[in-house]
Each structure stands twice: as C-alpha cells, then as structure tokens.
C-alpha positions in Angstrom: -62.9 143.2 236.4 -59.3 142.5 235.4 -58.2 141.3 232.0 -57.7 137.6 232.9 -61.2 137.4 234.4 -62.7 139.0 231.4 -61.0 136.5 229.0 -62.0 133.6 231.3 -65.7 134.7 231.3 -65.7 135.3 227.6 -64.2 131.8 226.9 -66.8 130.2 229.3 -69.7 131.9 227.4 -68.3 130.7 224.1 -68.0 127.2 225.5 -71.6 127.3 226.6 -72.6 128.4 223.1 -70.6 125.7 221.3 -72.0 122.9 223.5 -75.7 123.8 223.1 -77.6 121.9 220.5 -79.7 123.6 217.9 -82.8 121.7 219.2 -82.5 123.5 222.5 -82.7 127.0 220.9 -86.2 128.3 220.6 -87.3 130.4 217.7 -83.9 130.9 216.1 -80.4 129.8 215.2 -77.8 129.3 217.8 -75.3 131.9 216.6 -72.6 130.8 219.1 -72.4 127.4 217.5 -71.5 128.9 214.1 -68.9 131.5 215.3 -66.7 128.4 215.8 -66.5 127.7 212.0 -64.7 130.9 211.1 -60.9 130.9 210.9 -58.9 132.8 213.4 -55.2 133.6 214.0 -54.9 131.4 217.1 -55.6 128.2 215.0 -52.6 128.5 212.7 -49.0 127.9 213.5 -45.6 128.0 211.7 -46.5 125.0 209.5 -50.2 125.5 209.0 -50.4 129.1 207.9 -53.4 130.9 206.3 -51.1 131.8 203.3 -50.3 128.1 202.8 -54.0 127.1 202.9 -54.9 129.8 200.4 -52.0 128.7 198.1 -53.2 125.0 198.3 -56.8 125.9 197.6 -55.7 128.0 194.6 -53.5 125.3 193.2 -55.9 122.4 193.6 -59.3 124.0 192.9 -58.2 126.9 190.7 -60.7 129.2 192.3 -60.0 132.8 193.3 -60.0 133.3 197.0 -61.8 136.6 197.8 -59.3 139.4 198.6 -59.5 140.9 202.0 -57.4 142.9 204.4 -55.7 139.8 205.8 -55.4 136.2 204.7 -57.7 135.1 207.6 -60.4 137.5 206.4 -60.0 136.1 202.9 -60.5 132.6 204.2 -63.6 133.6 206.2 -65.1 135.3 203.0 -64.5 132.0 201.2 -66.5 130.2 203.9 -69.5 132.2 202.7 -69.4 130.8 199.1 -72.5 128.6 198.4 -70.8 127.0 195.4 -67.6 125.9 197.1 -68.8 122.3 197.3 -68.7 122.0 193.5 -64.9 122.2 193.5 -64.2 120.1 196.5 -63.5 116.5 195.6 -63.8 114.9 199.1 -67.2 115.1 200.8 -68.1 113.4 204.0 -71.4 111.9 205.2 -71.8 114.9 207.4 -71.8 117.2 204.4 -74.1 115.2 202.1 -77.4 116.5 203.4 -76.4 120.1 203.0 -74.9 119.5 199.6 -78.1 117.7 198.5 -80.2 120.7 199.5 -77.9 123.0 197.4 -78.1 120.7 194.4 -81.9 120.8 194.7 -81.8 124.5 194.4 -82.5 125.3 198.1 -80.6 128.0 199.8 -78.8 127.3 203.0 -78.6 129.8 205.8 -75.5 131.9 206.1 -74.4 129.8 209.0 -75.0 126.4 207.4 -72.9 127.5 204.4 -70.0 128.4 206.7 -70.3 125.1 208.6 -70.4 123.1 205.3 -67.4 125.0 203.8 -65.2 124.7 206.9 -65.9 121.0 206.9 -65.1 120.6 203.2 -61.9 122.7 203.5 -60.7 120.6 206.5 -61.4 117.3 204.6 -59.8 118.4 201.3 -56.7 120.2 202.8 -55.9 118.3 206.0 -52.2 119.2 205.9 -52.8 122.9 205.6 -56.0 123.4 207.7 -56.0 123.4 211.4 -58.7 121.4 213.1 -61.2 123.3 215.1 -60.7 122.9 218.8 -62.7 124.2 221.8 -60.8 126.3 224.3 -61.2 125.6 227.9 -59.9 127.7 230.8 -59.5 126.3 234.2 
C-alpha cells in the first residue's frame, strides 16, 4: 500500500468514527468520536497559534496551563481538567448538562471532560481557537 492510499484509508476510518452516534455503539464509548476533540498541529495557522491560545487563556483565566513537550500537548492536557468550567465565563446550552453533573459531584468520563473543555475553550476564545473540522478525502 502506498503512502497516499494509507492516508486516505485512515482518514476514511476517522470519518466513519466521527459520524457514528454514541447510541449505535454497543457496550462502550465510541472512542473515535472523542479523538476529534484533541488539538492538533493541522488546525492552527499563522494567526491562530497554540502559543496565542495559551497566552489568551493565561491572561483571561489566570490558570496555569499544564507544561508539556509542545504547546499542543499542553493544550491537550488542559482538556483533561475537570474543573476548567469554573473559570470559563461563557457556557453554551450544549455544555450545561455536563456542567450540572460536575456541580452535583458526579465524575464525567475522560472523554466527556475533553468534549466539554474543547467546547468551552472554543466559546471563550473564538479568535484564538480553531474550529474543529472534519477532513474528507476524495
């Protein structure tokens, strides 16, 4: 298999994962749905950089972003923080159910926390955060 075919098949498998609903997955969590919430290098550009996003979060929230080998890794570690919702001023209707569960003392799954935090970061830092997009290859 050549490199282009490998990339194309991998992208197609990710596309299938992203489009599946959680209700269709028997006895477990659809991991493919949640990989999409992590930050990656391909999302950022010259204006929206990981460093600019980290700087904006530090300035507005005053929280310490976890240190990691790269800024992308630092942002992905931040996605794992169950208390991040407490310092985010803007919360959408999508996030309210998960936030209510946290306020009631319930623990969210690792993947639910990442989903919630990515949504909150996108809402609170729209100028610095790239919007998640699905990749399609023809």
